[in-house]
C-alpha positions as CSV (number, residue, x, y, z in Angstrom):
1,M,-29.7,2.6,5.6
2,S,-32.3,4.6,7.5
3,T,-34.9,7.0,6.2
4,E,-32.6,9.9,7.1
5,A,-29.9,8.3,5.0
6,I,-32.3,8.0,2.1
7,H,-32.9,11.8,2.5
8,D,-29.2,12.4,2.5
9,L,-28.7,10.2,-0.6
10,T,-31.4,11.8,-2.6
11,R,-30.2,15.3,-1.6
12,A,-26.6,14.3,-2.7
13,L,-27.7,12.9,-6.0
14,R,-30.2,15.6,-6.8
15,I,-29.1,18.4,-9.1
16,D,-32.6,19.9,-9.5
17,A,-35.6,18.4,-7.7
18,Y,-37.8,18.3,-10.8
19,T,-37.6,18.9,-14.5
20,P,-40.8,20.0,-16.3
21,D,-41.9,18.1,-19.4
22,A,-43.9,19.4,-22.4
23,Q,-47.1,19.1,-20.5
24,N,-45.6,21.1,-17.6
25,R,-45.8,18.1,-15.3
26,S,-43.1,17.4,-12.8
27,L,-40.5,14.8,-13.7
28,P,-38.3,13.3,-10.9
29,T,-34.5,13.3,-11.1
30,I,-34.3,10.0,-9.3
31,I,-36.5,7.0,-9.8
32,Q,-36.2,4.3,-7.1
33,G,-36.2,1.0,-8.9
34,G,-39.2,-1.2,-8.8
35,M,-37.7,-4.4,-7.5
36,G,-39.8,-7.5,-6.9
37,V,-41.2,-9.4,-5.4
38,A,-42.0,-6.8,-2.7
39,V,-38.4,-5.7,-2.2
40,S,-39.7,-2.3,-3.4
41,S,-42.2,-2.3,-0.7
42,W,-44.7,0.5,0.1
43,K,-42.4,1.5,3.0
44,L,-39.4,2.0,0.7
45,A,-41.5,3.8,-1.9
46,R,-43.0,6.1,0.7
47,A,-39.7,7.0,2.2
48,V,-38.2,7.9,-1.2
49,S,-41.3,9.8,-2.3
50,Q,-41.2,12.0,0.8
51,T,-37.7,13.2,-0.3
52,G,-39.3,14.7,-3.4
53,Q,-38.3,11.9,-5.8
54,L,-40.2,9.0,-7.4
55,G,-40.8,6.1,-5.0
56,V,-41.8,2.9,-6.8
57,V,-43.6,-0.2,-5.5
58,S,-43.2,-3.5,-7.2
59,G,-46.4,-4.7,-8.7
60,T,-45.2,-8.3,-9.3
61,A,-47.3,-10.9,-7.6
62,L,-48.9,-8.4,-5.2
63,D,-52.0,-10.7,-4.9
64,T,-49.8,-13.3,-3.2
65,V,-47.9,-10.7,-1.2
66,I,-51.0,-9.1,0.3
67,A,-52.6,-12.5,0.9
68,R,-49.6,-13.7,2.8
69,R,-49.3,-10.5,4.8
70,L,-52.9,-11.0,5.9
71,Q,-52.3,-14.6,6.7
72,D,-49.4,-13.6,8.9
73,G,-51.7,-11.4,10.9
74,D,-51.2,-8.1,9.2
75,I,-48.7,-6.8,11.8
76,G,-49.3,-3.1,12.3
77,G,-52.7,-3.3,10.7
78,H,-51.5,-1.5,7.6
79,I,-53.3,-3.7,5.0
80,R,-56.6,-3.5,6.9
81,R,-56.2,0.3,7.1
82,A,-55.7,0.5,3.4
83,L,-58.6,-1.8,2.6
84,E,-61.0,0.4,4.6
85,Q,-60.2,3.2,2.0
86,F,-61.0,1.0,-1.0
87,P,-63.9,2.5,-2.9
88,V,-66.0,-0.7,-2.9
89,L,-65.8,-1.9,0.7
90,S,-67.7,-5.1,0.0
91,M,-65.0,-6.2,-2.3
92,A,-62.2,-5.4,0.1
93,R,-64.0,-7.2,2.9
94,R,-64.4,-10.3,0.8
95,V,-60.6,-10.4,0.4
96,L,-60.2,-9.8,4.1
97,R,-62.5,-12.6,5.1
98,R,-60.7,-15.0,2.8
99,Y,-57.1,-14.4,3.9
100,F,-56.9,-12.5,7.2
101,R,-55.8,-14.6,10.2
102,P,-55.9,-12.4,13.3
103,T,-53.2,-14.5,15.1
104,G,-51.2,-15.4,12.0
105,R,-50.4,-18.9,10.9
106,A,-49.7,-21.7,13.3
107,K,-46.1,-22.9,13.3
108,G,-45.5,-25.1,10.3
109,Q,-48.8,-24.1,8.6
110,S,-48.8,-23.5,4.9
111,Y,-50.0,-20.4,3.3
112,I,-53.3,-20.6,1.4
113,L,-52.5,-20.3,-2.3
114,V,-54.1,-17.6,-4.4
115,P,-55.6,-18.6,-7.8
116,N,-53.1,-19.1,-10.6
117,L,-53.2,-16.5,-13.4
118,S,-55.2,-17.6,-16.4
119,L,-56.9,-16.3,-19.5
120,R,-60.2,-16.8,-17.7
121,P,-59.7,-15.5,-14.2
122,S,-62.4,-16.0,-11.6
123,T,-64.1,-13.0,-10.0
124,A,-62.3,-13.8,-6.7
125,S,-58.9,-13.7,-8.5
126,L,-59.6,-10.3,-10.1
127,E,-60.9,-8.8,-6.9
128,L,-57.8,-9.9,-5.0
129,S,-55.5,-8.4,-7.7
130,I,-57.4,-5.1,-7.8
131,V,-57.5,-4.8,-4.0
132,A,-53.9,-5.8,-3.5
133,N,-52.5,-3.3,-6.0
134,F,-54.7,-0.6,-4.5
135,A,-53.5,-1.3,-1.0
136,E,-49.8,-1.2,-1.8
137,V,-50.0,2.1,-3.7
138,W,-52.4,3.6,-1.1
139,L,-50.0,2.9,1.7
140,A,-47.0,4.3,-0.3
141,K,-49.0,7.5,-0.9
142,E,-50.5,7.8,2.6
143,G,-49.9,11.1,4.4
144,H,-47.9,13.1,1.8
145,D,-48.2,14.5,-1.7
146,G,-45.1,13.0,-3.2
147,L,-44.9,10.9,-6.4
148,V,-45.5,7.2,-6.3
149,G,-45.1,4.7,-9.2
150,I,-45.7,1.0,-9.7
151,N,-43.5,-1.4,-11.7
152,Y,-44.8,-4.4,-13.7
153,L,-43.3,-7.1,-15.9
154,E,-44.8,-7.2,-19.4
155,K,-44.1,-10.9,-19.4
156,I,-46.8,-11.4,-16.7
157,Q,-49.5,-10.3,-19.2
158,M,-52.4,-12.1,-17.6
159,A,-52.1,-10.1,-14.4
160,T,-51.8,-6.7,-16.0
161,P,-55.3,-5.2,-16.5
162,S,-56.6,-5.9,-13.0
163,A,-53.3,-5.0,-11.3
164,V,-53.1,-1.7,-13.2
165,Y,-56.7,-0.9,-12.4
166,G,-56.2,-1.4,-8.7
167,A,-53.1,0.9,-8.7
168,M,-55.1,3.6,-10.6
169,L,-57.9,3.4,-8.1
170,A,-55.3,4.4,-5.5
171,D,-54.3,7.4,-7.8
172,V,-50.8,6.0,-8.7
173,D,-48.7,8.7,-10.4
174,Y,-46.5,6.5,-12.7
175,V,-46.7,3.1,-14.2
176,L,-43.4,1.5,-15.3
177,M,-43.1,-1.7,-17.3
178,G,-40.3,-3.7,-18.8
179,A,-39.3,-7.3,-19.7
180,G,-41.1,-7.2,-23.1
181,I,-42.7,-4.8,-25.5
182,P,-45.4,-2.8,-23.7
183,A,-47.0,-1.4,-26.8
184,E,-50.6,-1.7,-25.6
185,I,-50.2,-0.1,-22.2
186,P,-50.8,3.6,-23.1
187,Q,-54.2,2.7,-24.5
188,L,-54.9,0.4,-21.6
189,L,-54.3,3.3,-19.2
190,N,-56.7,5.5,-21.2
191,Q,-59.4,2.9,-21.1
192,L,-59.1,2.2,-17.4
193,A,-59.1,5.9,-16.5
194,S,-62.7,5.9,-17.8
195,H,-63.6,2.5,-16.3
196,K,-64.1,1.2,-19.8
197,L,-64.1,-2.4,-20.9
198,C,-60.5,-3.2,-22.0
199,S,-58.4,-6.1,-23.2
200,L,-54.8,-6.9,-23.6
201,K,-53.3,-9.3,-26.2
202,V,-51.6,-12.4,-24.6
203,H,-48.9,-14.4,-26.2
204,V,-49.8,-18.0,-26.4
205,D,-47.3,-20.6,-27.7
206,E,-48.3,-22.5,-30.8
207,A,-51.3,-20.3,-31.2
208,T,-53.3,-20.5,-34.4
209,T,-55.7,-17.8,-33.3
210,A,-55.4,-14.6,-31.3
211,Y,-55.8,-14.6,-27.5
212,S,-56.4,-11.8,-25.0
213,I,-57.5,-11.1,-21.5
214,G,-60.2,-8.6,-20.7
215,L,-61.4,-6.6,-17.8
216,D,-64.8,-4.9,-17.3
217,P,-64.5,-2.5,-14.4
218,Q,-68.2,-1.6,-14.5
219,I,-69.2,-5.2,-13.8
220,L,-66.6,-5.7,-11.1
221,I,-67.0,-2.3,-9.3
222,G,-70.7,-1.8,-10.1
223,G,-70.3,1.7,-11.7
224,G,-70.7,5.1,-10.1
225,L,-67.1,6.0,-9.7
226,A,-65.7,9.3,-11.1
227,P,-63.1,9.1,-13.9
228,L,-59.6,8.3,-12.7
229,R,-56.4,10.3,-13.3
230,R,-54.3,8.6,-16.0
231,P,-50.8,8.0,-14.7
232,M,-47.7,8.7,-16.7
233,F,-46.3,5.6,-18.4
234,L,-42.6,4.9,-18.6
235,A,-41.4,2.0,-20.8
236,I,-38.3,0.2,-19.5
237,V,-36.1,-0.7,-22.5
238,S,-32.5,-1.7,-23.2
239,A,-32.2,-0.4,-26.8
240,H,-33.0,2.8,-28.6
241,I,-34.5,0.7,-31.4
242,L,-37.4,-0.5,-29.2
243,A,-37.8,3.1,-27.9
244,A,-38.1,4.4,-31.4
245,F,-40.6,1.7,-32.3
246,L,-42.8,2.5,-29.3
247,A,-42.6,6.3,-29.9
248,R,-43.5,6.4,-33.5
249,E,-47.3,5.9,-33.1
250,E,-49.5,7.7,-30.7
251,A,-51.3,4.5,-29.6
252,T,-48.0,2.9,-28.4
253,R,-46.1,6.0,-27.3
254,P,-45.2,6.1,-23.6
255,D,-44.6,9.3,-21.7
256,G,-40.9,8.5,-21.3
257,F,-38.3,5.7,-21.0
258,V,-36.0,4.1,-18.5
259,I,-32.9,2.7,-20.3
260,E,-31.6,-0.3,-18.3
261,G,-28.1,-1.6,-18.9
262,P,-26.8,-5.1,-18.2
263,R,-25.5,-4.0,-14.7
264,S,-29.1,-3.8,-13.5
265,G,-30.5,-6.5,-11.2
266,G,-33.3,-8.9,-12.0
267,H,-33.8,-9.8,-15.6
268,N,-31.5,-8.4,-18.3
269,A,-32.1,-8.2,-22.0
270,P,-30.1,-11.0,-23.7
271,P,-26.9,-9.9,-25.5
272,R,-27.4,-9.0,-29.1
273,G,-26.1,-11.5,-31.6
274,D,-24.9,-15.0,-30.8
275,L,-24.8,-15.9,-27.1
276,V,-21.2,-16.0,-25.8
277,L,-20.4,-17.1,-22.3
278,D,-17.3,-16.1,-20.3
279,E,-15.2,-18.5,-18.3
280,D,-17.6,-18.2,-15.4
281,G,-20.6,-19.1,-17.6
282,Q,-22.0,-15.6,-17.7
283,P,-23.3,-13.9,-20.9
284,V,-20.8,-11.5,-22.5
285,F,-22.2,-8.1,-23.1
286,G,-20.5,-5.7,-25.5
287,P,-20.9,-2.2,-27.1
288,R,-23.8,-3.4,-29.2
289,D,-25.8,-3.9,-26.0
290,D,-25.6,-0.3,-25.0
291,A,-28.4,2.0,-26.1
292,D,-27.4,4.8,-28.5
293,L,-28.1,7.8,-26.2
294,D,-27.7,10.3,-29.0
295,K,-30.6,8.6,-30.8
296,M,-32.5,8.3,-27.6
297,A,-32.3,12.1,-27.1
298,K,-33.6,12.6,-30.7
299,I,-36.8,10.7,-30.0
300,G,-37.8,13.7,-28.0
301,L,-39.3,12.0,-25.0
302,P,-37.9,12.1,-21.4
303,F,-35.6,9.3,-20.4
304,W,-33.7,8.1,-17.3
305,L,-30.6,5.9,-17.2
306,A,-30.4,2.7,-15.0
307,G,-27.7,0.2,-14.1
308,G,-24.7,1.7,-12.4
309,Y,-25.9,5.3,-11.8
310,S,-26.0,5.6,-8.0
311,T,-23.4,8.3,-7.6
312,P,-23.6,12.1,-8.1
313,E,-20.8,11.8,-10.8
314,R,-22.8,9.3,-12.7
315,L,-26.0,11.4,-12.4
316,K,-24.1,14.3,-13.9
317,Q,-22.9,12.1,-16.8
318,A,-26.5,11.1,-17.3
319,H,-27.6,14.7,-17.5
320,E,-24.9,15.4,-20.1
321,T,-26.4,12.8,-22.4
322,G,-29.8,14.5,-22.3
323,A,-31.3,12.2,-19.6
324,V,-33.8,13.7,-17.1
325,G,-32.2,11.7,-14.4
326,V,-31.4,8.1,-13.2
327,Q,-33.1,5.1,-11.8
328,V,-31.3,3.5,-8.8
329,G,-32.2,0.0,-7.5
330,T,-29.4,-1.9,-5.7
331,L,-28.6,0.8,-3.2
332,F,-32.3,1.1,-2.2
333,A,-32.7,-2.6,-2.1
334,L,-30.1,-2.8,0.7
335,S,-31.8,-0.1,2.8
336,V,-33.8,-1.0,6.0
337,E,-37.0,0.3,4.3
338,S,-36.8,-2.4,1.5
339,G,-38.7,-5.6,1.8
340,F,-35.8,-7.9,2.1
341,S,-36.0,-10.0,5.3
342,K,-33.6,-9.1,8.0
343,V,-31.7,-12.3,7.5
344,V,-31.3,-11.8,3.8
345,R,-30.3,-8.1,4.1
346,Q,-27.7,-8.9,6.8
347,K,-26.1,-11.6,4.7
348,L,-25.9,-9.2,1.8
349,L,-24.4,-6.4,3.9
350,T,-22.0,-8.7,5.6
351,E,-20.6,-10.0,2.3
352,L,-20.5,-6.5,0.9
353,A,-18.6,-5.1,3.8
354,V,-15.8,-7.6,3.4
355,G,-15.7,-7.3,-0.4
356,Q,-17.0,-10.9,-1.0
357,L,-20.5,-10.2,-2.4
358,V,-20.7,-11.9,-5.8
359,V,-23.6,-11.3,-8.2
360,R,-23.6,-13.5,-11.3
361,T,-25.6,-13.1,-14.5
362,D,-27.1,-16.5,-14.8
363,P,-28.2,-17.4,-18.4
364,L,-30.3,-20.3,-17.3
365,A,-31.9,-19.6,-13.9
366,S,-35.0,-17.8,-15.1
367,P,-37.9,-19.8,-16.7
368,T,-38.3,-16.8,-19.0
369,G,-35.0,-17.6,-20.8
370,F,-33.7,-14.1,-20.1
371,P,-30.4,-13.7,-18.2
372,F,-31.0,-13.1,-14.5
373,K,-28.8,-11.7,-11.8
374,V,-28.3,-14.0,-8.8
375,A,-26.4,-13.1,-5.6
376,S,-24.3,-15.9,-4.4
377,L,-25.2,-16.5,-0.8
378,S,-25.0,-19.5,1.5
379,G,-28.4,-21.0,2.4
380,T,-30.1,-19.8,-0.8
381,L,-31.0,-21.4,-4.1
382,S,-27.8,-19.8,-5.6
383,D,-26.0,-22.8,-4.3
384,M,-26.2,-25.8,-6.7
385,E,-26.5,-28.5,-4.0
386,T,-29.1,-26.5,-2.1
387,C,-31.1,-25.9,-5.3
388,A,-30.8,-29.6,-6.3
389,A,-32.3,-30.6,-2.9
390,R,-35.4,-28.5,-3.5
391,P,-38.5,-30.5,-4.7
392,R,-39.2,-29.3,-8.2
393,L,-42.7,-27.9,-8.4
394,C,-44.6,-24.9,-9.7
395,D,-47.5,-23.7,-7.6
396,L,-47.4,-19.9,-7.8
397,G,-47.2,-19.9,-11.6
398,Y,-46.5,-16.2,-12.4
399,L,-44.0,-17.2,-15.1
400,R,-46.1,-19.9,-16.6
401,V,-46.6,-19.5,-20.3
402,P,-50.0,-20.3,-22.0
403,Y,-49.8,-22.7,-24.9
404,Q,-52.5,-23.9,-27.3
405,R,-53.6,-27.5,-26.8
406,A,-56.2,-27.2,-29.5
407,P,-57.9,-24.2,-31.2
408,G,-59.5,-22.2,-28.4
409,I,-58.2,-24.5,-25.7
410,V,-55.2,-23.3,-23.6
411,G,-52.9,-25.0,-21.2
412,Y,-50.1,-23.6,-19.0
413,R,-46.5,-24.7,-18.6
414,C,-43.3,-23.5,-16.9
415,P,-39.7,-24.7,-17.6
416,G,-39.3,-24.7,-13.8
417,E,-42.0,-27.2,-13.1
418,P,-41.3,-31.0,-12.9
419,V,-39.5,-32.0,-16.1
420,R,-42.0,-34.9,-16.8
421,N,-44.9,-32.5,-16.5
422,Y,-43.3,-29.9,-18.8
423,L,-42.5,-32.5,-21.5
424,R,-46.0,-33.9,-21.3
425,K,-47.3,-30.4,-22.1
426,G,-45.1,-30.2,-25.2
427,G,-42.1,-28.5,-23.7
428,V,-38.5,-29.1,-24.8
429,I,-36.2,-30.7,-22.3
430,D,-33.3,-28.3,-23.1
431,E,-35.6,-25.5,-21.8
432,T,-35.7,-27.1,-18.3
433,V,-31.9,-27.3,-17.8
434,G,-30.7,-25.0,-14.9
435,R,-34.1,-23.4,-14.4
436,K,-34.9,-22.3,-10.9
437,C,-38.2,-21.4,-9.2
438,L,-38.1,-17.7,-9.2
439,C,-41.6,-17.3,-7.9
440,N,-41.1,-19.2,-4.7
441,G,-37.5,-18.0,-4.2
442,L,-38.4,-14.3,-4.6
443,M,-41.2,-14.7,-2.1
444,A,-38.8,-16.2,0.4
445,N,-36.5,-13.2,0.0
446,V,-39.1,-11.0,1.7
447,G,-40.1,-13.5,4.4
448,F,-43.1,-15.1,2.6
449,G,-41.5,-18.5,1.7
450,Q,-44.0,-21.3,1.7
451,T,-43.8,-24.1,4.3
452,R,-44.6,-27.4,2.6
453,R,-46.7,-30.1,4.2
454,S,-43.6,-32.3,3.9
455,G,-41.8,-29.8,6.2
456,Y,-39.7,-28.3,3.4
457,Q,-39.2,-24.5,3.8
458,E,-38.8,-22.6,0.6
459,L,-35.5,-20.8,0.5
460,P,-34.5,-17.4,-1.0
461,L,-33.2,-16.7,-4.4
462,V,-31.7,-13.2,-4.2
463,T,-31.3,-10.9,-7.2
464,L,-29.4,-7.7,-7.1
465,G,-27.5,-5.4,-9.4
466,V,-23.8,-5.0,-9.5
467,D,-23.6,-1.3,-8.7
468,F,-21.9,-1.2,-5.3
469,E,-20.0,2.1,-5.7
470,A,-22.4,4.0,-3.3
471,Q,-22.8,1.1,-0.9
472,P,-24.7,1.9,2.4
473,K,-22.8,2.2,5.6
């Protein structure tokens, strides 16, 4: 799908370009889903934003994404152009010196790894995170005045303060967050807008004390910057109960909600009640898993519906429930502006054209334990034999979970790492069964798969929603 087709789509879906909220700010009718890693690229978000709707970049693992674009030679010079606009040039240039390779990597050469997330990140790690998020948002906003948002996963807590700060330095309009309970984000945005010292609670398994990760913008930036514009915050939820919980206190109240149903791609909320699998091994979702939209409307905050809302008819239905509009992901993921590699996109479109594209809700694939949508494609980790041949390792570590080894001492583990390592760290063997390496697989989806010293090339693991009604031509 071309940029022109995106314009046609948004014009067809749009009933009114914007709806004003209580603060008389403009709310988009259509939100382009924030699909990661880097599927919702700056190019896609920019194209959607220029139609008058909300283009969204994925904020997941942007430190690695930007580092690998630089190591591949920064084709087109886009990252370098963005870094020259960063408010602290010395910081941006340190990142450039570390990762930029003018001629790209040599054939078979591995990517340099970025530092793993931790509760005590190095200055270099924080700088890369801030600069990377700035660059992606800046590029999406370049040359127009449309709305641009960024999407994060609440489960990746240790990356959040620095990543959000970088996006705010680029004047991001919206922050969206799901995959957890983002109760602290409204206050985090308030603090970062004033460059204040801030902290975010971090869940640590077996913890006997509280843990958090902090960020002091004054120390990192050196002061002297004007206050930032606070972006709107949309919490991505699956149930009205969570929405009501977040809305009841000013400190936790978002500016609105995206209500995602089980048809959405990526991670899905687990079914309520006991887990029941169908004959294909997929979780069974029922009426209890649908948000009560009447109760959502009574909360009094704007909301958008997601997961199967990519047609004008479905948008009209969303409006009739009281929704401001819809979030659309899968259709945009298949467009030429998305970050999918040409090979992955062509495989998806070929299978879709002949009616053979299958997307399963895998209850085991994700190390998080949440159901995860996986597209069944040859040559990817969706194939059991192909997945079994992959050396089991965890070197990107975005889904690692901190655990307390002793009071005040924290380790990190992932159910997708070698089983022996996971058990040595106190993990349970049942949690390792069927787990796949999402981090490396999702990087390979967008052309950044690691080349191992052994010669092994990381393969894609494609996630997609199941809404194919408005499929691209």
